[in-house]
C-alpha atoms as a printed R data frame, in Angstrom:
    type eleno elety resid chain resno       x       y       z
1   ATOM     1    CA   MET     A     1  15.599   7.539  -0.530
2   ATOM     2    CA   THR     A     2  13.210   6.523  -3.147
3   ATOM     3    CA   LEU     A     3  13.999   2.913  -4.554
4   ATOM     4    CA   ARG     A     4  13.738   1.935  -8.209
5   ATOM     5    CA   ILE     A     5  11.765  -1.437  -7.698
6   ATOM     6    CA   ILE     A     6  11.014  -4.285 -10.014
7   ATOM     7    CA   PHE     A     7   8.127  -6.426  -8.702
8   ATOM     8    CA   MET     A     8   7.845 -10.142  -9.213
9   ATOM     9    CA   GLY     A     9   4.471 -11.929  -8.382
10  ATOM    10    CA   THR     A    10   1.537 -13.658  -9.599
11  ATOM    11    CA   PRO     A    11  -1.353 -14.729  -7.497
12  ATOM    12    CA   ASP     A    12  -3.718 -12.859  -5.172
13  ATOM    13    CA   PHE     A    13  -1.092 -13.240  -2.261
14  ATOM    14    CA   SER     A    14   1.058 -10.700  -4.008
15  ATOM    15    CA   VAL     A    15  -1.424  -8.099  -4.695
16  ATOM    16    CA   PRO     A    16  -1.645  -6.238  -1.293
17  ATOM    17    CA   LEU     A    17   2.088  -5.929  -1.382
18  ATOM    18    CA   LEU     A    18   2.207  -4.449  -4.728
19  ATOM    19    CA   GLY     A    19  -0.253  -1.926  -3.736
20  ATOM    20    CA   GLU     A    20   1.518  -1.082  -0.480
21  ATOM    21    CA   ILE     A    21   4.827  -0.452  -2.354
22  ATOM    22    CA   ALA     A    22   3.210   1.808  -4.896
23  ATOM    23    CA   GLY     A    23   1.460   3.713  -2.194
24  ATOM    24    CA   GLN     A    24   4.748   4.263  -0.271
25  ATOM    25    CA   GLY     A    25   6.175   6.387  -3.320
26  ATOM    26    CA   HIS     A    26   8.727   4.055  -4.464
27  ATOM    27    CA   GLU     A    27   9.218   3.889  -8.207
28  ATOM    28    CA   VAL     A    28   7.900   0.546  -9.429
29  ATOM    29    CA   VAL     A    29   9.687   0.483 -12.901
30  ATOM    30    CA   ALA     A    30   8.335  -2.924 -14.008
31  ATOM    31    CA   CYS     A    31   6.250  -5.814 -12.778
32  ATOM    32    CA   TYR     A    32   7.112  -9.478 -13.846
33  ATOM    33    CA   THR     A    33   4.327 -11.883 -13.434
34  ATOM    34    CA   ARG     A    34   3.283 -15.282 -15.197
35  ATOM    35    CA   ALA     A    35   1.816 -15.117 -18.657
36  ATOM    36    CA   PRO     A    36  -1.938 -15.084 -19.122
37  ATOM    37    CA   LYS     A    37  -3.618 -18.518 -18.935
38  ATOM    38    CA   PRO     A    38  -6.691 -19.793 -20.960
39  ATOM    39    CA   GLY     A    39  -9.861 -19.429 -18.726
40  ATOM    40    CA   GLY     A    40 -13.100 -17.626 -18.722
41  ATOM    41    CA   ARG     A    41 -16.174 -19.204 -20.417
42  ATOM    42    CA   ARG     A    42 -15.160 -22.335 -21.923
43  ATOM    43    CA   GLY     A    43 -11.621 -21.640 -21.538
44  ATOM    44    CA   LEU     A    44 -11.481 -19.353 -24.484
45  ATOM    45    CA   ASP     A    45 -10.177 -16.210 -23.017
46  ATOM    46    CA   LEU     A    46  -6.733 -15.596 -21.733
47  ATOM    47    CA   VAL     A    47  -6.885 -14.578 -18.139
48  ATOM    48    CA   LYS     A    48  -4.246 -12.180 -16.760
49  ATOM    49    CA   SER     A    49  -2.900 -13.026 -13.297
50  ATOM    50    CA   PRO     A    50  -4.192 -10.871 -10.359
51  ATOM    51    CA   VAL     A    51  -0.831  -9.123 -10.164
52  ATOM    52    CA   HIS     A    52  -0.967  -8.285 -13.767
53  ATOM    53    CA   GLN     A    53  -4.274  -6.814 -13.542
54  ATOM    54    CA   ALA     A    54  -3.202  -4.781 -10.377
55  ATOM    55    CA   ALA     A    55  -0.131  -3.581 -12.031
56  ATOM    56    CA   GLU     A    56  -2.068  -2.248 -15.075
57  ATOM    57    CA   ARG     A    57  -4.464  -0.295 -12.747
58  ATOM    58    CA   PHE     A    58  -1.328   1.381 -11.219
59  ATOM    59    CA   GLY     A    59   0.102   2.053 -14.645
60  ATOM    60    CA   ILE     A    60   3.024  -0.047 -14.333
61  ATOM    61    CA   PRO     A    61   4.831  -1.670 -17.139
62  ATOM    62    CA   VAL     A    62   4.177  -5.463 -17.097
63  ATOM    63    CA   PHE     A    63   6.320  -8.273 -18.411
64  ATOM    64    CA   THR     A    64   5.357 -11.874 -18.692
65  ATOM    65    CA   PRO     A    65   8.306 -14.077 -19.951
66  ATOM    66    CA   ARG     A    66   7.736 -17.785 -19.841
67  ATOM    67    CA   THR     A    67  11.418 -18.166 -18.786
68  ATOM    68    CA   LEU     A    68  14.055 -15.835 -17.198
69  ATOM    69    CA   ARG     A    69  16.949 -17.684 -18.679
70  ATOM    70    CA   ASP     A    70  17.034 -16.291 -21.990
71  ATOM    71    CA   GLU     A    71  19.771 -13.829 -22.732
72  ATOM    72    CA   ALA     A    72  17.521 -11.249 -24.158
73  ATOM    73    CA   ILE     A    73  15.108 -11.462 -21.187
74  ATOM    74    CA   ILE     A    74  18.086 -11.169 -18.725
75  ATOM    75    CA   GLU     A    75  19.486  -8.056 -20.439
76  ATOM    76    CA   GLU     A    76  15.903  -6.580 -20.586
77  ATOM    77    CA   PHE     A    77  15.491  -7.184 -16.720
78  ATOM    78    CA   ALA     A    78  19.029  -5.592 -16.120
79  ATOM    79    CA   GLY     A    79  18.173  -2.545 -18.458
80  ATOM    80    CA   HIS     A    80  15.508  -1.516 -15.706
81  ATOM    81    CA   ARG     A    81  18.428  -0.193 -13.468
82  ATOM    82    CA   SER     A    82  16.623  -1.224 -10.285
83  ATOM    83    CA   ASP     A    83  17.801  -0.770  -6.780
84  ATOM    84    CA   VAL     A    84  15.955  -4.209  -5.737
85  ATOM    85    CA   ALA     A    85  13.469  -6.808  -6.957
86  ATOM    86    CA   VAL     A    86  10.838  -7.691  -4.709
87  ATOM    87    CA   VAL     A    87   9.554 -11.338  -5.067
88  ATOM    88    CA   ALA     A    88   6.326 -12.669  -3.690
89  ATOM    89    CA   ALA     A    89   5.006 -15.882  -4.993
90  ATOM    90    CA   TYR     A    90   6.196 -15.291  -8.474
91  ATOM    91    CA   GLY     A    91   6.370 -18.791  -9.906
92  ATOM    92    CA   LEU     A    92   9.628 -18.965 -11.963
93  ATOM    93    CA   ILE     A    93  13.119 -19.646 -11.040
94  ATOM    94    CA   LEU     A    94  15.406 -16.633 -10.877
95  ATOM    95    CA   PRO     A    95  18.933 -17.401 -12.434
96  ATOM    96    CA   LYS     A    96  22.006 -15.922 -11.103
97  ATOM    97    CA   PRO     A    97  22.364 -13.161 -13.487
98  ATOM    98    CA   VAL     A    98  18.818 -12.010 -12.602
99  ATOM    99    CA   LEU     A    99  19.460 -12.263  -8.830
100 ATOM   100    CA   ASP     A   100  22.586 -10.125  -9.343
101 ATOM   101    CA   ALA     A   101  21.092  -7.387 -11.708
102 ATOM   102    CA   PRO     A   102  19.353  -5.192  -9.038
103 ATOM   103    CA   ARG     A   103  21.806  -2.934  -6.896
104 ATOM   104    CA   TYR     A   104  20.690  -4.761  -3.518
105 ATOM   105    CA   GLY     A   105  19.759  -7.916  -5.102
106 ATOM   106    CA   CYS     A   106  16.219  -9.752  -4.817
107 ATOM   107    CA   LEU     A   107  14.196  -9.660  -1.631
108 ATOM   108    CA   ASN     A   108  11.481 -12.424  -1.312
109 ATOM   109    CA   LEU     A   109   8.516 -12.597   0.931
110 ATOM   110    CA   HIS     A   110   8.124 -16.041   2.185
111 ATOM   111    CA   ALA     A   111   5.024 -17.397   3.894
112 ATOM   112    CA   SER     A   112   6.734 -19.554   6.772
113 ATOM   113    CA   LEU     A   113   9.161 -19.268   9.739
114 ATOM   114    CA   LEU     A   114  12.393 -20.406   7.639
115 ATOM   115    CA   PRO     A   115  14.095 -22.922   7.585
116 ATOM   116    CA   ARG     A   116  10.749 -24.655   8.069
117 ATOM   117    CA   TRP     A   117   8.756 -25.084   5.010
118 ATOM   118    CA   ARG     A   118  11.090 -24.103   2.368
119 ATOM   119    CA   GLY     A   119   9.223 -24.448  -0.947
120 ATOM   120    CA   ALA     A   120   6.069 -24.279  -2.868
121 ATOM   121    CA   ALA     A   121   3.254 -24.940  -0.311
122 ATOM   122    CA   PRO     A   122   4.232 -23.438   3.011
123 ATOM   123    CA   ILE     A   123   0.820 -22.342   3.948
124 ATOM   124    CA   GLN     A   124  -0.805 -25.768   3.316
125 ATOM   125    CA   ARG     A   125   2.002 -27.730   4.653
126 ATOM   126    CA   ALA     A   126   2.210 -25.926   7.952
127 ATOM   127    CA   ILE     A   127  -1.719 -26.602   8.686
128 ATOM   128    CA   MET     A   128  -1.597 -30.430   7.532
129 ATOM   129    CA   ALA     A   129   1.351 -30.926   9.871
130 ATOM   130    CA   GLY     A   130  -0.682 -29.421  12.718
131 ATOM   131    CA   ASP     A   131   1.740 -26.488  13.410
132 ATOM   132    CA   SER     A   132   0.358 -23.986  15.919
133 ATOM   133    CA   GLU     A   133   2.522 -21.217  14.449
134 ATOM   134    CA   THR     A   134   3.984 -19.846  11.265
135 ATOM   135    CA   GLY     A   135   4.779 -16.437   9.789
136 ATOM   136    CA   VAL     A   136   6.330 -14.478   7.134
137 ATOM   137    CA   MET     A   137   9.846 -13.628   6.423
138 ATOM   138    CA   VAL     A   138  11.777 -11.125   4.249
139 ATOM   139    CA   MET     A   139  14.915 -12.953   2.925
140 ATOM   140    CA   GLN     A   140  17.772 -12.206   0.316
141 ATOM   141    CA   MET     A   141  17.476 -14.552  -2.459
142 ATOM   142    CA   ASP     A   142  20.263 -16.801  -3.630
143 ATOM   143    CA   GLU     A   143  20.415 -19.706  -6.005
144 ATOM   144    CA   GLY     A   144  19.131 -22.282  -3.301
145 ATOM   145    CA   LEU     A   145  15.334 -23.077  -2.491
146 ATOM   146    CA   ASP     A   146  14.588 -20.384  -0.073
147 ATOM   147    CA   THR     A   147  17.887 -20.875   1.588
148 ATOM   148    CA   GLY     A   148  19.164 -17.182   1.509
149 ATOM   149    CA   PRO     A   149  19.908 -15.098   4.714
150 ATOM   150    CA   VAL     A   150  16.798 -13.453   6.459
151 ATOM   151    CA   ALA     A   151  16.331  -9.960   7.495
152 ATOM   152    CA   MET     A   152  12.859  -9.550   9.204
153 ATOM   153    CA   ALA     A   153  10.143 -11.931  10.343
154 ATOM   154    CA   GLU     A   154   6.558 -11.618  11.752
155 ATOM   155    CA   ARG     A   155   4.997 -14.505  13.580
156 ATOM   156    CA   VAL     A   156   1.410 -15.722  13.149
157 ATOM   157    CA   ALA     A   157  -0.507 -18.133  15.117
158 ATOM   158    CA   ILE     A   158  -2.485 -20.976  13.631
159 ATOM   159    CA   GLY     A   159  -5.740 -21.630  15.358
160 ATOM   160    CA   PRO     A   160  -6.960 -25.123  15.761
161 ATOM   161    CA   ASP     A   161  -9.844 -24.754  13.138
162 ATOM   162    CA   MET     A   162  -7.921 -22.320  10.885
163 ATOM   163    CA   THR     A   163  -8.119 -23.042   7.048
164 ATOM   164    CA   ALA     A   164  -5.443 -22.396   4.646
165 ATOM   165    CA   GLY     A   165  -7.616 -19.806   3.093
166 ATOM   166    CA   GLU     A   166  -7.788 -17.986   6.263
167 ATOM   167    CA   LEU     A   167  -4.005 -18.304   7.039
168 ATOM   168    CA   HIS     A   168  -3.232 -17.171   3.531
169 ATOM   169    CA   ASP     A   169  -5.142 -13.840   3.999
170 ATOM   170    CA   ALA     A   170  -3.498 -13.206   7.548
171 ATOM   171    CA   LEU     A   171  -0.058 -13.775   5.973
172 ATOM   172    CA   MET     A   172  -0.824 -11.819   2.850
173 ATOM   173    CA   HIS     A   173  -1.617  -8.567   4.838
174 ATOM   174    CA   ARG     A   174   1.126  -9.235   7.592
175 ATOM   175    CA   GLY     A   175   3.577  -9.851   4.662
176 ATOM   176    CA   ALA     A   176   2.872  -6.746   2.793
177 ATOM   177    CA   ASP     A   177   3.446  -4.645   5.985
178 ATOM   178    CA   LEU     A   178   6.525  -6.554   6.787
179 ATOM   179    CA   MET     A   179   8.129  -6.077   3.292
180 ATOM   180    CA   VAL     A   180   7.296  -2.241   3.249
181 ATOM   181    CA   ARG     A   181   9.237  -1.877   6.499
182 ATOM   182    CA   ALA     A   182  12.146  -3.855   5.103
183 ATOM   183    CA   LEU     A   183  12.163  -1.622   2.118
184 ATOM   184    CA   ALA     A   184  12.029   1.567   4.343
185 ATOM   185    CA   ALA     A   185  15.022   0.076   6.248
186 ATOM   186    CA   LEU     A   186  16.802  -0.712   2.926
187 ATOM   187    CA   SER     A   187  16.345   2.756   1.637
188 ATOM   188    CA   ARG     A   188  18.060   3.986   4.854
189 ATOM   189    CA   ASP     A   189  20.813   1.493   4.231
190 ATOM   190    CA   SER     A   190  20.021  -0.102   7.591
191 ATOM   191    CA   LEU     A   191  18.489  -3.433   6.571
192 ATOM   192    CA   SER     A   192  20.820  -6.248   8.027
193 ATOM   193    CA   PHE     A   193  20.659 -10.050   7.411
194 ATOM   194    CA   HIS     A   194  21.421 -13.193   9.391
195 ATOM   195    CA   PRO     A   195  21.813 -16.746   7.938
196 ATOM   196    CA   GLN     A   196  19.048 -19.276   8.413
197 ATOM   197    CA   SER     A   197  19.643 -22.058  11.079
198 ATOM   198    CA   GLU     A   198  21.179 -25.313   9.693
199 ATOM   199    CA   SER     A   199  18.659 -27.307  11.647
200 ATOM   200    CA   GLY     A   200  14.861 -27.599  11.488
201 ATOM   201    CA   VAL     A   201  14.720 -27.691   7.705
202 ATOM   202    CA   THR     A   202  11.590 -29.077   6.113
203 ATOM   203    CA   TYR     A   203  10.253 -28.752   2.508
204 ATOM   204    CA   ALA     A   204   6.862 -27.730   1.504
205 ATOM   205    CA   GLU     A   205   6.372 -29.506  -1.669
206 ATOM   206    CA   LYS     A   206   3.728 -28.672  -4.023
207 ATOM   207    CA   ILE     A   207   0.206 -30.116  -3.247
208 ATOM   208    CA   ARG     A   208  -0.366 -33.244  -5.574
209 ATOM   209    CA   LYS     A   209  -3.855 -34.333  -6.691
210 ATOM   210    CA   ASP     A   210  -3.434 -37.856  -5.408
211 ATOM   211    CA   GLU     A   211  -2.854 -36.655  -1.850
212 ATOM   212    CA   CYS     A   212  -6.268 -34.668  -1.629
213 ATOM   213    CA   ARG     A   213  -8.409 -37.724  -1.013
214 ATOM   214    CA   ILE     A   214  -9.019 -38.202   2.717
215 ATOM   215    CA   ASP     A   215  -7.500 -41.306   4.460
216 ATOM   216    CA   TRP     A   216 -10.086 -42.315   7.003
217 ATOM   217    CA   GLN     A   217  -7.444 -44.657   8.471
218 ATOM   218    CA   SER     A   218  -5.652 -41.710   9.801
219 ATOM   219    CA   ALA     A   219  -6.273 -40.385  13.424
220 ATOM   220    CA   ALA     A   220  -9.024 -37.746  13.684
221 ATOM   221    CA   ALA     A   221  -6.558 -34.837  14.277
222 ATOM   222    CA   ASP     A   222  -4.648 -35.643  11.181
223 ATOM   223    CA   VAL     A   223  -7.926 -35.766   9.081
224 ATOM   224    CA   HIS     A   224  -9.050 -32.399  10.471
225 ATOM   225    CA   ASN     A   225  -5.690 -30.982   9.689
226 ATOM   226    CA   HIS     A   226  -5.790 -32.513   6.150
227 ATOM   227    CA   ILE     A   227  -9.171 -31.031   5.304
228 ATOM   228    CA   ARG     A   228  -8.209 -27.477   6.702
229 ATOM   229    CA   GLY     A   229  -4.848 -27.457   5.060
230 ATOM   230    CA   LEU     A   230  -6.480 -27.942   1.773
231 ATOM   231    CA   SER     A   231  -9.402 -25.584   2.079
232 ATOM   232    CA   PRO     A   232 -10.607 -23.955  -0.066
233 ATOM   233    CA   PHE     A   233  -8.251 -25.062  -2.718
234 ATOM   234    CA   PRO     A   234  -7.538 -27.704  -4.033
235 ATOM   235    CA   GLY     A   235  -9.784 -29.150  -1.331
236 ATOM   236    CA   ALA     A   236  -9.747 -32.552   0.374
237 ATOM   237    CA   TYR     A   237 -12.411 -34.876  -0.753
238 ATOM   238    CA   LEU     A   238 -14.173 -38.120  -0.037
239 ATOM   239    CA   GLU     A   239 -16.212 -40.505  -2.245
240 ATOM   240    CA   ALA     A   240 -19.653 -41.752  -1.384
241 ATOM   241    CA   ASP     A   241 -22.354 -43.781  -3.090
242 ATOM   242    CA   LEU     A   242 -25.399 -41.545  -2.887
243 ATOM   243    CA   GLY     A   243 -27.863 -43.796  -4.647
244 ATOM   244    CA   ARG     A   244 -27.360 -43.299  -8.401
245 ATOM   245    CA   LYS     A   245 -23.445 -43.313  -8.682
246 ATOM   246    CA   ILE     A   246 -20.168 -42.664  -6.788
247 ATOM   247    CA   GLU     A   247 -19.815 -39.110  -6.092
248 ATOM   248    CA   ARG     A   248 -16.779 -37.015  -5.168
249 ATOM   249    CA   ILE     A   249 -17.621 -34.672  -2.312
250 ATOM   250    CA   LYS     A   250 -15.241 -31.833  -1.340
251 ATOM   251    CA   VAL     A   251 -14.938 -31.020   2.298
252 ATOM   252    CA   LEU     A   252 -14.188 -27.497   3.335
253 ATOM   253    CA   ARG     A   253 -14.474 -27.691   6.998
254 ATOM   254    CA   SER     A   254 -14.540 -30.122   9.787
255 ATOM   255    CA   GLU     A   255 -14.245 -30.369  13.728
256 ATOM   256    CA   ILE     A   256 -13.082 -32.969  16.020
257 ATOM   257    CA   ALA     A   257 -15.993 -34.796  17.519
258 ATOM   258    CA   PRO     A   258 -16.567 -37.590  19.816
259 ATOM   259    CA   GLY     A   259 -17.331 -41.159  18.481
260 ATOM   260    CA   SER     A   260 -15.506 -44.219  17.090
261 ATOM   261    CA   GLY     A   261 -16.239 -46.831  14.463
262 ATOM   262    CA   ALA     A   262 -14.828 -48.502  11.271
263 ATOM   263    CA   PRO     A   263 -12.787 -45.893   9.348
264 ATOM   264    CA   GLY     A   264 -14.927 -43.860   7.072
265 ATOM   265    CA   GLU     A   265 -18.224 -45.052   8.761
266 ATOM   266    CA   VAL     A   266 -20.918 -42.411   9.129
267 ATOM   267    CA   LEU     A   267 -21.807 -42.341  12.794
268 ATOM   268    CA   ASP     A   268 -24.908 -40.247  13.086
269 ATOM   269    CA   GLY     A   269 -27.359 -37.640  11.328
270 ATOM   270    CA   GLN     A   270 -24.778 -34.852  11.813
271 ATOM   271    CA   LEU     A   271 -22.203 -36.067   9.348
272 ATOM   272    CA   THR     A   272 -19.861 -37.331  12.025
273 ATOM   273    CA   VAL     A   273 -17.298 -39.833  10.421
274 ATOM   274    CA   ALA     A   274 -15.073 -42.313  12.279
275 ATOM   275    CA   CYS     A   275 -11.361 -42.122  11.738
276 ATOM   276    CA   GLY     A   276  -8.692 -44.638  12.546
277 ATOM   277    CA   SER     A   277  -8.856 -43.269  16.062
278 ATOM   278    CA   GLY     A   278 -11.630 -40.740  17.048
279 ATOM   279    CA   ALA     A   279 -13.906 -39.148  14.710
280 ATOM   280    CA   VAL     A   280 -14.553 -35.844  12.784
281 ATOM   281    CA   ARG     A   281 -17.726 -33.826  12.010
282 ATOM   282    CA   LEU     A   282 -17.901 -32.533   8.539
283 ATOM   283    CA   THR     A   283 -19.456 -29.066   8.527
284 ATOM   284    CA   ARG     A   284 -19.079 -27.644   5.118
285 ATOM   285    CA   VAL     A   285 -18.954 -29.747   1.905
286 ATOM   286    CA   GLN     A   286 -19.577 -29.347  -1.869
287 ATOM   287    CA   ARG     A   287 -20.833 -31.810  -4.264
288 ATOM   288    CA   SER     A   288 -19.539 -31.929  -7.779
289 ATOM   289    CA   GLY     A   289 -21.030 -28.951  -9.842
290 ATOM   290    CA   LYS     A   290 -22.564 -27.373  -6.896
291 ATOM   291    CA   GLY     A   291 -21.967 -24.686  -4.295
292 ATOM   292    CA   VAL     A   292 -20.585 -25.004  -0.764
293 ATOM   293    CA   VAL     A   293 -23.275 -25.931   1.819
294 ATOM   294    CA   SER     A   294 -23.584 -26.693   5.492
295 ATOM   295    CA   ALA     A   295 -23.736 -30.444   6.622
296 ATOM   296    CA   ARG     A   296 -27.500 -29.852   7.410
297 ATOM   297    CA   ASP     A   297 -28.296 -28.719   3.815
298 ATOM   298    CA   PHE     A   298 -26.157 -31.455   2.494
299 ATOM   299    CA   LEU     A   299 -27.909 -34.098   4.347
300 ATOM   300    CA   ASN     A   300 -31.218 -32.564   3.208
301 ATOM   301    CA   GLY     A   301 -30.553 -33.225  -0.276
302 ATOM   302    CA   ALA     A   302 -28.359 -36.435  -0.108
303 ATOM   303    CA   SER     A   303 -29.004 -40.256   0.907
304 ATOM   304    CA   VAL     A   304 -26.617 -40.497   3.772
305 ATOM   305    CA   SER     A   305 -27.484 -42.132   6.966
306 ATOM   306    CA   ALA     A   306 -25.511 -43.756  10.065
307 ATOM   307    CA   GLY     A   307 -23.675 -46.950   9.036
308 ATOM   308    CA   MET     A   308 -22.711 -45.772   5.572
309 ATOM   309    CA   ARG     A   309 -18.986 -45.952   4.576
310 ATOM   310    CA   PHE     A   310 -17.209 -43.053   2.781
311 ATOM   311    CA   ASN     A   311 -14.097 -43.930   0.841
């Protein structure tokens, strides 16, 4: 059975899924995404979301309401007469009338192994916590925060040096395949759900700007996880006096390294920095307004020597 589908998503993470659904022959009757935001040169242009741009390439009608709680918007949504809504990182809360409008409700692709890491930033939080495994799940949406019953799951290992960006890309493609298989089962009326466990619940709160600064008092493993969990965006950072002024330096990659010293102390000429216990070596960094470079290239252009302290 061919399904009439409403697709709801916004960032790059959602684009492969939209492409897979369109390629399977289902009828995508509408695409809901966040409204264009100021961007481009000097922020004067309105930039459409990645999903918005993809939907236009596929010839899918695009809707960009700023809320789904307006009665007229709810009526318009119901008017699509969809079999199911597929949601992947959409960014707006779906009220009950919207959740109930499609024939089979709304299926969400969530980037964690629920009930661990419900919420906005499951990929970053999993790495920052030092998890060795995560995954993607297809769940039936309800009014709670990622609390609905789960239909299918795919597990993904998190390598010890994997960044949030790398995990994002792995889950993005695994998730697209998983949801397409779920829709195939739904079209055969063979998609079944089971409730989430009531134990092991954790919440992946949105990343705040004030938690991106590296805390050198932490253990080396925690600093390393912090760095890779925020890479490439928004990016963990340190502050250093490089001669002319205090500069903010974004750190994109690191590795656990031997050494000890005062927290934040540079230990050698390879950008090894002492932590509360142990040390990390910074391998990819970015000065404000410049590109990402290796530690060697950074040291060639910056006055950093052993004994300096990073804040």
